[in-house]
N, CA, C and O atoms as a GROMACS GRO file, in nm:
protein
  356
    1MET      N    1  10.834   9.904   7.661
    1MET     CA    2  10.834  10.021   7.736
    1MET      C    3  10.724  10.104   7.798
    1MET      O    4  10.618  10.128   7.741
    2THR      N    5  10.753  10.140   7.907
    2THR     CA    6  10.655  10.217   8.042
    2THR      C    7  10.658  10.368   8.005
    2THR      O    8  10.564  10.448   8.011
    3GLU      N    9  10.802  10.394   7.960
    3GLU     CA   10  10.813  10.546   7.986
    3GLU      C   11  10.744  10.633   7.837
    3GLU      O   12  10.759  10.567   7.734
    4ALA      N   13  10.700  10.716   7.826
    4ALA     CA   14  10.660  10.802   7.711
    4ALA      C   15  10.753  10.818   7.613
    4ALA      O   16  10.868  10.843   7.652
    5THR      N   17  10.732  10.808   7.493
    5THR     CA   18  10.827  10.856   7.415
    5THR      C   19  10.841  10.976   7.356
    5THR      O   20  10.741  11.013   7.294
    6LYS      N   21  10.956  11.066   7.356
    6LYS     CA   22  10.943  11.181   7.289
    6LYS      C   23  10.959  11.248   7.157
    6LYS      O   24  11.052  11.222   7.080
    7SER      N   25  10.849  11.349   7.128
    7SER     CA   26  10.825  11.345   7.001
    7SER      C   27  10.905  11.388   6.930
    7SER      O   28  10.962  11.489   6.970
    8LEU      N   29  10.941  11.339   6.809
    8LEU     CA   30  11.050  11.425   6.730
    8LEU      C   31  11.020  11.555   6.630
    8LEU      O   32  11.094  11.607   6.547
    9LYS      N   33  10.885  11.588   6.670
    9LYS     CA   34  10.852  11.692   6.587
    9LYS      C   35  10.838  11.815   6.667
    9LYS      O   36  10.786  11.828   6.777
   10ARG      N   37  10.894  11.902   6.593
   10ARG     CA   38  10.919  12.100   6.667
   10ARG      C   39  10.806  12.103   6.664
   10ARG      O   40  10.722  12.049   6.593
   11SER      N   41  10.802  12.196   6.777
   11SER     CA   42  10.656  12.241   6.805
   11SER      C   43  10.722  12.392   6.883
   11SER      O   44  10.812  12.409   6.964
   12LEU      N   45  10.625  12.489   6.811
   12LEU     CA   46  10.667  12.622   6.895
   12LEU      C   47  10.514  12.697   6.920
   12LEU      O   48  10.416  12.648   6.864
   13VAL      N   49  10.500  12.802   6.996
   13VAL     CA   50  10.407  12.900   7.020
   13VAL      C   51  10.424  13.012   7.006
   13VAL      O   52  10.510  13.077   7.066
   14GLY      N   53  10.321  13.069   6.902
   14GLY     CA   54  10.301  13.206   6.919
   14GLY      C   55  10.178  13.275   6.865
   14GLY      O   56  10.084  13.198   6.846
   15LYS      N   57  10.158  13.390   6.837
   15LYS     CA   58  10.030  13.458   6.803
   15LYS      C   59   9.980  13.473   6.643
   15LYS      O   60  10.040  13.519   6.545
   16VAL      N   61   9.841  13.412   6.658
   16VAL     CA   62   9.789  13.450   6.544
   16VAL      C   63   9.752  13.572   6.497
   16VAL      O   64   9.675  13.653   6.549
   17VAL      N   65   9.821  13.579   6.376
   17VAL     CA   66   9.795  13.727   6.315
   17VAL      C   67   9.721  13.743   6.209
   17VAL      O   68   9.700  13.858   6.172
   18SER      N   69   9.674  13.647   6.146
   18SER     CA   70   9.576  13.639   6.013
   18SER      C   71   9.501  13.504   6.029
   18SER      O   72   9.563  13.401   6.058
   19ASP      N   73   9.356  13.506   6.009
   19ASP     CA   74   9.285  13.404   6.030
   19ASP      C   75   9.196  13.382   5.896
   19ASP      O   76   9.129  13.281   5.875
   20LYS      N   77   9.203  13.465   5.829
   20LYS     CA   78   9.130  13.520   5.682
   20LYS      C   79   9.108  13.428   5.584
   20LYS      O   80   9.008  13.435   5.513
   21ARG      N   81   9.228  13.305   5.568
   21ARG     CA   82   9.190  13.188   5.493
   21ARG      C   83   9.139  13.080   5.533
   21ARG      O   84   9.145  13.053   5.653
   22ALA      N   85   9.070  12.983   5.432
   22ALA     CA   86   8.995  12.871   5.496
   22ALA      C   87   9.097  12.774   5.505
   22ALA      O   88   9.169  12.735   5.413
   23LYS      N   89   9.098  12.727   5.653
   23LYS     CA   90   9.177  12.627   5.746
   23LYS      C   91   9.284  12.662   5.713
   23LYS      O   92   9.356  12.583   5.652
   24THR      N   93   9.330  12.798   5.745
   24THR     CA   94   9.469  12.815   5.754
   24THR      C   95   9.468  12.952   5.842
   24THR      O   96   9.386  13.043   5.828
   25VAL      N   97   9.586  12.948   5.943
   25VAL     CA   98   9.609  13.052   6.030
   25VAL      C   99   9.761  13.109   6.001
   25VAL      O  100   9.858  13.044   5.961
   26THR      N  101   9.754  13.240   6.030
   26THR     CA  102   9.925  13.271   6.005
   26THR      C  103   9.951  13.290   6.152
   26THR      O  104   9.871  13.346   6.227
   27VAL      N  105  10.059  13.245   6.187
   27VAL     CA  106  10.146  13.257   6.346
   27VAL      C  107  10.260  13.308   6.349
   27VAL      O  108  10.361  13.253   6.304
   28LEU      N  109  10.253  13.446   6.415
   28LEU     CA  110  10.396  13.497   6.425
   28LEU      C  111  10.492  13.453   6.550
   28LEU      O  112  10.457  13.483   6.664
   29ILE      N  113  10.571  13.408   6.534
   29ILE     CA  114  10.668  13.366   6.626
   29ILE      C  115  10.794  13.432   6.676
   29ILE      O  116  10.888  13.416   6.598
   30GLU      N  117  10.823  13.505   6.788
   30GLU     CA  118  10.891  13.578   6.823
   30GLU      C  119  10.997  13.568   6.928
   30GLU      O  120  10.964  13.571   7.046
   31ARG      N  121  11.122  13.557   6.893
   31ARG     CA  122  11.219  13.525   6.967
   31ARG      C  123  11.316  13.641   7.018
   31ARG      O  124  11.306  13.756   6.975
   32ARG      N  125  11.418  13.600   7.122
   32ARG     CA  126  11.514  13.739   7.137
   32ARG      C  127  11.655  13.643   7.155
   32ARG      O  128  11.671  13.568   7.251
   33VAL      N  129  11.741  13.657   7.060
   33VAL     CA  130  11.894  13.616   7.051
   33VAL      C  131  11.956  13.747   7.020
   33VAL      O  132  11.919  13.850   6.962
   34LYS      N  133  12.105  13.693   7.102
   34LYS     CA  134  12.202  13.779   7.098
   34LYS      C  135  12.282  13.785   6.978
   34LYS      O  136  12.333  13.690   6.918
   35HIS      N  137  12.286  13.914   6.949
   35HIS     CA  138  12.384  13.916   6.817
   35HIS      C  139  12.504  13.874   6.827
   35HIS      O  140  12.573  13.888   6.928
   36GLU      N  141  12.545  13.811   6.704
   36GLU     CA  142  12.681  13.726   6.719
   36GLU      C  143  12.794  13.822   6.746
   36GLU      O  144  12.879  13.803   6.834
   37LEU      N  145  12.791  13.932   6.660
   37LEU     CA  146  12.936  14.026   6.698
   37LEU      C  147  12.911  14.131   6.849
   37LEU      O  148  12.980  14.143   6.950
   38TYR      N  149  12.821  14.177   6.818
   38TYR     CA  150  12.796  14.276   6.909
   38TYR      C  151  12.745  14.254   7.074
   38TYR      O  152  12.777  14.328   7.167
   39GLY      N  153  12.661  14.139   7.081
   39GLY     CA  154  12.589  14.097   7.210
   39GLY      C  155  12.489  14.131   7.265
   39GLY      O  156  12.444  14.090   7.372
   40LYS      N  157  12.435  14.236   7.171
   40LYS     CA  158  12.308  14.272   7.192
   40LYS      C  159  12.184  14.199   7.209
   40LYS      O  160  12.175  14.107   7.128
   41ILE      N  161  12.092  14.209   7.283
   41ILE     CA  162  11.973  14.088   7.296
   41ILE      C  163  11.880  14.190   7.134
   41ILE      O  164  11.861  14.312   7.132
   42VAL      N  165  11.848  14.110   7.044
   42VAL     CA  166  11.765  14.128   6.970
   42VAL      C  167  11.666  14.062   6.900
   42VAL      O  168  11.684  13.956   6.839
   43GLY      N  169  11.537  14.139   6.907
   43GLY     CA  170  11.414  14.057   6.888
   43GLY      C  171  11.427  13.973   6.755
   43GLY      O  172  11.533  14.005   6.700
   44LYS      N  173  11.358  13.877   6.683
   44LYS     CA  174  11.358  13.808   6.574
   44LYS      C  175  11.250  13.761   6.567
   44LYS      O  176  11.200  13.707   6.666
   45SER      N  177  11.175  13.771   6.430
   45SER     CA  178  10.996  13.697   6.433
   45SER      C  179  11.041  13.624   6.294
   45SER      O  180  11.132  13.656   6.218
   46SER      N  181  10.923  13.486   6.283
   46SER     CA  182  10.912  13.470   6.193
   46SER      C  183  10.752  13.423   6.165
   46SER      O  184  10.686  13.404   6.267
   47LYS      N  185  10.687  13.403   6.042
   47LYS     CA  186  10.555  13.385   6.023
   47LYS      C  187  10.558  13.267   5.982
   47LYS      O  188  10.636  13.243   5.891
   48TYR      N  189  10.474  13.159   6.035
   48TYR     CA  190  10.456  13.003   5.981
   48TYR      C  191  10.278  13.010   5.912
   48TYR      O  192  10.194  13.090   5.954
   49HIS      N  193  10.259  12.934   5.829
   49HIS     CA  194  10.120  12.915   5.806
   49HIS      C  195  10.094  12.773   5.871
   49HIS      O  196  10.163  12.673   5.852
   50ALA      N  197   9.971  12.784   5.960
   50ALA     CA  198   9.948  12.633   6.005
   50ALA      C  199   9.834  12.622   5.984
   50ALA      O  200   9.756  12.717   5.978
   51HIS      N  201   9.797  12.474   5.964
   51HIS     CA  202   9.662  12.405   5.928
   51HIS      C  203   9.562  12.421   6.048
   51HIS      O  204   9.592  12.404   6.166
   52ASP      N  205   9.443  12.455   6.004
   52ASP     CA  206   9.359  12.482   6.143
   52ASP      C  207   9.220  12.438   6.099
   52ASP      O  208   9.130  12.521   6.085
   53GLU      N  209   9.199  12.281   6.074
   53GLU     CA  210   9.079  12.213   6.048
   53GLU      C  211   8.958  12.283   6.062
   53GLU      O  212   8.876  12.285   5.970
   54ASN      N  213   8.936  12.356   6.194
   54ASN     CA  214   8.815  12.354   6.208
   54ASN      C  215   8.764  12.519   6.262
   54ASN      O  216   8.669  12.559   6.330
   55GLY      N  217   8.895  12.597   6.186
   55GLY     CA  218   8.860  12.739   6.202
   55GLY      C  219   8.844  12.784   6.354
   55GLY      O  220   8.797  12.897   6.370
   56GLU      N  221   8.877  12.715   6.462
   56GLU     CA  222   8.860  12.723   6.583
   56GLU      C  223   8.949  12.851   6.640
   56GLU      O  224   8.907  12.905   6.742
   57TYR      N  225   9.066  12.899   6.580
   57TYR     CA  226   9.161  12.985   6.653
   57TYR      C  227   9.098  13.102   6.555
   57TYR      O  228   9.046  13.091   6.443
   58LYS      N  229   9.122  13.235   6.649
   58LYS     CA  230   9.103  13.357   6.560
   58LYS      C  231   9.214  13.447   6.612
   58LYS      O  232   9.285  13.418   6.708
   59GLN      N  233   9.225  13.575   6.532
   59GLN     CA  234   9.310  13.680   6.549
   59GLN      C  235   9.377  13.692   6.692
   59GLN      O  236   9.281  13.682   6.768
   60GLY      N  237   9.467  13.705   6.752
   60GLY     CA  238   9.513  13.727   6.867
   60GLY      C  239   9.550  13.631   6.955
   60GLY      O  240   9.610  13.644   7.062
   61ASP      N  241   9.500  13.516   6.891
   61ASP     CA  242   9.507  13.419   7.010
   61ASP      C  243   9.629  13.351   7.035
   61ASP      O  244   9.679  13.323   6.926
   62LEU      N  245   9.702  13.310   7.131
   62LEU     CA  246   9.821  13.228   7.141
   62LEU      C  247   9.814  13.108   7.104
   62LEU      O  248   9.710  13.058   7.148
   63ILE      N  249   9.873  13.039   7.044
   63ILE     CA  250   9.835  12.842   7.022
   63ILE      C  251   9.978  12.821   6.968
   63ILE      O  252  10.061  12.892   6.912
   64GLU      N  253   9.970  12.685   7.011
   64GLU     CA  254  10.078  12.612   6.990
   64GLU      C  255  10.064  12.548   6.853
   64GLU      O  256   9.956  12.500   6.818
   65ILE      N  257  10.208  12.544   6.747
   65ILE     CA  258  10.228  12.471   6.642
   65ILE      C  259  10.290  12.345   6.628
   65ILE      O  260  10.374  12.314   6.713
   66THR      N  261  10.268  12.277   6.547
   66THR     CA  262  10.326  12.152   6.553
   66THR      C  263  10.382  12.086   6.416
   66THR      O  264  10.302  12.052   6.328
   67GLU      N  265  10.511  12.069   6.401
   67GLU     CA  266  10.583  12.046   6.209
   67GLU      C  267  10.477  11.943   6.180
   67GLU      O  268  10.430  11.872   6.269
   68SER      N  269  10.440  11.936   6.058
   68SER     CA  270  10.400  11.786   5.986
   68SER      C  271  10.457  11.806   5.862
   68SER      O  272  10.542  11.890   5.834
   69ARG      N  273  10.393  11.704   5.772
   69ARG     CA  274  10.418  11.682   5.660
   69ARG      C  275  10.374  11.806   5.550
   69ARG      O  276  10.288  11.882   5.595
   70PRO      N  277  10.415  11.830   5.434
   70PRO     CA  278  10.355  11.942   5.392
   70PRO      C  279  10.236  11.934   5.323
   70PRO      O  280  10.212  11.861   5.226
   71LEU      N  281  10.144  12.033   5.391
   71LEU     CA  282  10.012  12.056   5.342
   71LEU      C  283   9.992  12.100   5.223
   71LEU      O  284   9.906  12.046   5.153
   72SER      N  285  10.064  12.203   5.178
   72SER     CA  286  10.028  12.308   5.039
   72SER      C  287  10.162  12.338   5.030
   72SER      O  288  10.249  12.274   5.089
   73LYS      N  289  10.186  12.447   4.951
   73LYS     CA  290  10.293  12.522   4.898
   73LYS      C  291  10.386  12.586   4.968
   73LYS      O  292  10.502  12.609   4.931
   74THR      N  293  10.318  12.626   5.104
   74THR     CA  294  10.394  12.736   5.234
   74THR      C  295  10.334  12.649   5.350
   74THR      O  296  10.387  12.674   5.459
   75LYS      N  297  10.244  12.560   5.352
   75LYS     CA  298  10.194  12.508   5.463
   75LYS      C  299  10.253  12.391   5.516
   75LYS      O  300  10.212  12.298   5.446
   76ASN      N  301  10.331  12.346   5.608
   76ASN     CA  302  10.368  12.230   5.702
   76ASN      C  303  10.359  12.243   5.831
   76ASN      O  304  10.443  12.183   5.898
   77TRP      N  305  10.273  12.311   5.888
   77TRP     CA  306  10.255  12.316   6.049
   77TRP      C  307  10.107  12.294   6.054
   77TRP      O  308  10.035  12.324   5.959
   78VAL      N  309  10.050  12.228   6.192
   78VAL     CA  310   9.947  12.200   6.238
   78VAL      C  311   9.917  12.295   6.339
   78VAL      O  312  10.004  12.321   6.422
   79ALA      N  313   9.806  12.352   6.344
   79ALA     CA  314   9.780  12.402   6.475
   79ALA      C  315   9.733  12.321   6.586
   79ALA      O  316   9.616  12.286   6.572
   80THR      N  317   9.802  12.272   6.715
   80THR     CA  318   9.760  12.160   6.786
   80THR      C  319   9.662  12.219   6.907
   80THR      O  320   9.546  12.179   6.919
   81ARG      N  321   9.721  12.317   6.994
   81ARG     CA  322   9.608  12.365   7.090
   81ARG      C  323   9.627  12.496   7.128
   81ARG      O  324   9.739  12.547   7.117
   82LEU      N  325   9.523  12.563   7.176
   82LEU     CA  326   9.514  12.680   7.244
   82LEU      C  327   9.581  12.722   7.379
   82LEU      O  328   9.545  12.689   7.492
   83VAL      N  329   9.707  12.821   7.337
   83VAL     CA  330   9.754  12.840   7.485
   83VAL      C  331   9.689  12.924   7.583
   83VAL      O  332   9.691  12.909   7.705
   84GLN      N  333   9.606  13.051   7.489
   84GLN     CA  334   9.548  13.181   7.585
   84GLN      C  335   9.470  13.245   7.468
   84GLN      O  336   9.510  13.284   7.358
   85LYS      N  337   9.347  13.244   7.522
   85LYS     CA  338   9.249  13.338   7.394
   85LYS      C  339   9.282  13.470   7.429
   85LYS      O  340   9.329  13.513   7.534
   86ALA      N  341   9.244  13.539   7.299
   86ALA     CA  342   9.292  13.625   7.278
   86ALA      C  343   9.206  13.773   7.391
   86ALA      O  344   9.092  13.753   7.431
   87VAL      N  345   9.253  13.861   7.415
   87VAL     CA  346   9.198  13.958   7.543
   87VAL      C  347   9.118  14.078   7.432
   87VAL      O  348   9.180  14.155   7.359
   88LEU      N  349   9.006  14.070   7.440
   88LEU     CA  350   8.911  14.147   7.386
   88LEU      C  351   8.929  14.330   7.444
   88LEU      O  352   8.901  14.347   7.563
   89VAL      N  353   8.960  14.421   7.386
   89VAL     CA  354   8.990  14.536   7.435
   89VAL      C  355   8.890  14.649   7.420
   89VAL      O  356   8.914  14.760   7.466
   0.00000   0.00000   0.00000
């Protein structure tokens, strides 16, 4: 096969809201969905714990996370790449 195979793992892009734990970041994923009954666009959010081996991602960074095998009780995502560095105010 010469063409690249598509990864079966899900990947999401979100903002780091906590980097206090060792080798772990908490990532907030926000999405906009249409309400089933009323049709209004509603904002929904989910928080995921992602593995950050080197502690390179800081609070406010926009990162991509990819699904992986369970690494702990709550952690089954791995931080793969930095999309945008946090803006200092």
